[in-house]
TORKOL-4160 file (C-alpha; in steps of 0.2 Angstrom, whole numbers, padded with zeros to 4 digits, m for minus):
135
<pt num="1" X="0284" Y="0309" Z="m0077"/>
<pt num="2" X="0273" Y="0293" Z="m0075"/>
<pt num="3" X="0266" Y="0289" Z="m0059"/>
<pt num="4" X="0267" Y="0274" Z="m0052"/>
<pt num="5" X="0253" Y="0263" Z="m0042"/>
<pt num="6" X="0255" Y="0249" Z="m0034"/>
<pt num="7" X="0239" Y="0237" Z="m0029"/>
<pt num="8" X="0243" Y="0220" Z="m0023"/>
<pt num="9" X="0238" Y="0208" Z="m0014"/>
<pt num="10" X="0246" Y="0211" Z="0004"/>
<pt num="11" X="0265" Y="0220" Z="0008"/>
<pt num="12" X="0272" Y="0215" Z="m0009"/>
<pt num="13" X="0268" Y="0232" Z="m0016"/>
<pt num="14" X="0279" Y="0242" Z="m0005"/>
<pt num="15" X="0293" Y="0230" Z="m0001"/>
<pt num="16" X="0294" Y="0230" Z="m0022"/>
<pt num="17" X="0294" Y="0252" Z="m0021"/>
<pt num="18" X="0306" Y="0249" Z="m0006"/>
<pt num="19" X="0317" Y="0235" Z="m0017"/>
<pt num="20" X="0318" Y="0247" Z="m0031"/>
<pt num="21" X="0323" Y="0261" Z="m0018"/>
<pt num="22" X="0335" Y="0252" Z="m0015"/>
<pt num="23" X="0341" Y="0248" Z="m0035"/>
<pt num="24" X="0340" Y="0264" Z="m0042"/>
<pt num="25" X="0348" Y="0276" Z="m0027"/>
<pt num="26" X="0337" Y="0288" Z="m0022"/>
<pt num="27" X="0318" Y="0290" Z="m0019"/>
<pt num="28" X="0304" Y="0286" Z="m0030"/>
<pt num="29" X="0295" Y="0303" Z="m0034"/>
<pt num="30" X="0275" Y="0300" Z="m0037"/>
<pt num="31" X="0275" Y="0283" Z="m0032"/>
<pt num="32" X="0264" Y="0274" Z="m0022"/>
<pt num="33" X="0255" Y="0255" Z="m0016"/>
<pt num="34" X="0237" Y="0249" Z="m0012"/>
<pt num="35" X="0238" Y="0233" Z="0000"/>
<pt num="36" X="0223" Y="0222" Z="m0002"/>
<pt num="37" X="0218" Y="0210" Z="0008"/>
<pt num="38" X="0205" Y="0197" Z="0013"/>
<pt num="39" X="0193" Y="0209" Z="0021"/>
<pt num="40" X="0193" Y="0222" Z="0009"/>
<pt num="41" X="0177" Y="0228" Z="0004"/>
<pt num="42" X="0181" Y="0231" Z="m0015"/>
<pt num="43" X="0171" Y="0243" Z="m0016"/>
<pt num="44" X="0181" Y="0252" Z="m0001"/>
<pt num="45" X="0197" Y="0248" Z="m0012"/>
<pt num="46" X="0190" Y="0258" Z="m0029"/>
<pt num="47" X="0190" Y="0273" Z="m0019"/>
<pt num="48" X="0205" Y="0274" Z="m0009"/>
<pt num="49" X="0215" Y="0266" Z="m0027"/>
<pt num="50" X="0207" Y="0281" Z="m0035"/>
<pt num="51" X="0213" Y="0296" Z="m0020"/>
<pt num="52" X="0232" Y="0285" Z="m0025"/>
<pt num="53" X="0232" Y="0288" Z="m0042"/>
<pt num="54" X="0226" Y="0304" Z="m0041"/>
<pt num="55" X="0240" Y="0307" Z="m0033"/>
<pt num="56" X="0254" Y="0302" Z="m0039"/>
<pt num="57" X="0250" Y="0308" Z="m0057"/>
<pt num="58" X="0258" Y="0326" Z="m0062"/>
<pt num="59" X="0249" Y="0325" Z="m0077"/>
<pt num="60" X="0263" Y="0311" Z="m0088"/>
<pt num="61" X="0245" Y="0298" Z="m0084"/>
<pt num="62" X="0248" Y="0284" Z="m0069"/>
<pt num="63" X="0254" Y="0265" Z="m0074"/>
<pt num="64" X="0246" Y="0253" Z="m0061"/>
<pt num="65" X="0252" Y="0241" Z="m0060"/>
<pt num="66" X="0247" Y="0222" Z="m0048"/>
<pt num="67" X="0253" Y="0206" Z="m0045"/>
<pt num="68" X="0240" Y="0194" Z="m0052"/>
<pt num="69" X="0228" Y="0195" Z="m0066"/>
<pt num="70" X="0209" Y="0190" Z="m0060"/>
<pt num="71" X="0211" Y="0194" Z="m0042"/>
<pt num="72" X="0205" Y="0207" Z="m0036"/>
<pt num="73" X="0219" Y="0220" Z="m0037"/>
<pt num="74" X="0218" Y="0217" Z="m0056"/>
<pt num="75" X="0201" Y="0217" Z="m0055"/>
<pt num="76" X="0202" Y="0236" Z="m0046"/>
<pt num="77" X="0215" Y="0243" Z="m0057"/>
<pt num="78" X="0203" Y="0238" Z="m0070"/>
<pt num="79" X="0190" Y="0249" Z="m0066"/>
<pt num="80" X="0201" Y="0261" Z="m0068"/>
<pt num="81" X="0207" Y="0263" Z="m0085"/>
<pt num="82" X="0209" Y="0277" Z="m0095"/>
<pt num="83" X="0218" Y="0273" Z="m0111"/>
<pt num="84" X="0230" Y="0286" Z="m0117"/>
<pt num="85" X="0229" Y="0292" Z="m0094"/>
<pt num="86" X="0229" Y="0278" Z="m0084"/>
<pt num="87" X="0236" Y="0260" Z="m0090"/>
<pt num="88" X="0237" Y="0245" Z="m0082"/>
<pt num="89" X="0248" Y="0227" Z="m0080"/>
<pt num="90" X="0251" Y="0215" Z="m0072"/>
<pt num="91" X="0262" Y="0199" Z="m0063"/>
<pt num="92" X="0271" Y="0213" Z="m0055"/>
<pt num="93" X="0288" Y="0209" Z="m0051"/>
<pt num="94" X="0304" Y="0223" Z="m0047"/>
<pt num="95" X="0314" Y="0219" Z="m0061"/>
<pt num="96" X="0298" Y="0228" Z="m0071"/>
<pt num="97" X="0295" Y="0237" Z="m0057"/>
<pt num="98" X="0313" Y="0242" Z="m0059"/>
<pt num="99" X="0310" Y="0244" Z="m0081"/>
<pt num="100" X="0295" Y="0257" Z="m0078"/>
<pt num="101" X="0306" Y="0267" Z="m0066"/>
<pt num="102" X="0318" Y="0268" Z="m0078"/>
<pt num="103" X="0309" Y="0274" Z="m0094"/>
<pt num="104" X="0292" Y="0286" Z="m0085"/>
<pt num="105" X="0299" Y="0302" Z="m0093"/>
<pt num="106" X="0294" Y="0293" Z="m0110"/>
<pt num="107" X="0277" Y="0293" Z="m0116"/>
<pt num="108" X="0264" Y="0281" Z="m0103"/>
<pt num="109" X="0261" Y="0267" Z="m0116"/>
<pt num="110" X="0279" Y="0268" Z="m0117"/>
<pt num="111" X="0282" Y="0263" Z="m0099"/>
<pt num="112" X="0267" Y="0249" Z="m0101"/>
<pt num="113" X="0278" Y="0244" Z="m0112"/>
<pt num="114" X="0294" Y="0244" Z="m0106"/>
<pt num="115" X="0288" Y="0237" Z="m0090"/>
<pt num="116" X="0281" Y="0223" Z="m0098"/>
<pt num="117" X="0297" Y="0221" Z="m0107"/>
<pt num="118" X="0307" Y="0219" Z="m0089"/>
<pt num="119" X="0295" Y="0209" Z="m0083"/>
<pt num="120" X="0300" Y="0194" Z="m0096"/>
<pt num="121" X="0316" Y="0200" Z="m0098"/>
<pt num="122" X="0320" Y="0197" Z="m0078"/>
<pt num="123" X="0315" Y="0180" Z="m0080"/>
<pt num="124" X="0331" Y="0169" Z="m0083"/>
<pt num="125" X="0338" Y="0156" Z="m0081"/>
<pt num="126" X="0354" Y="0155" Z="m0072"/>
<pt num="127" X="0372" Y="0144" Z="m0071"/>
<pt num="128" X="0385" Y="0143" Z="m0061"/>
<pt num="129" X="0392" Y="0159" Z="m0067"/>
<pt num="130" X="0383" Y="0174" Z="m0056"/>
<pt num="131" X="0390" Y="0184" Z="m0071"/>
<pt num="132" X="0381" Y="0176" Z="m0084"/>
<pt num="133" X="0361" Y="0172" Z="m0087"/>
<pt num="134" X="0352" Y="0160" Z="m0100"/>
<pt num="135" X="0334" Y="0162" Z="m0106"/>
């Protein structure tokens, strides 16, 4: 099973994990978050991130998800990547996270791709009928 590590600004990652647990109706295993603040030293944060990465990896690899491409959380995540063992995506959202969690028994590359498609497909224009969405 793929582990999930969220590295985000502030408590965004924590809130996403709580929300995903609510949506899925179960506690999340092998998932963690790391909050980055303006006071954090990037090198010290990288050490913490590596520790968290190892704590969520049960042998299936880890998908690292960040909020904003090019920002400090993303730069930390990029230093963790190892093709086939640690993959990364940016722009994390609740639809993206839920999709990744739903497919985490699949190979890591599939989990990564499903996360990206979940994020893309999770952005829709809604109308007055709450059961319908327009793309």
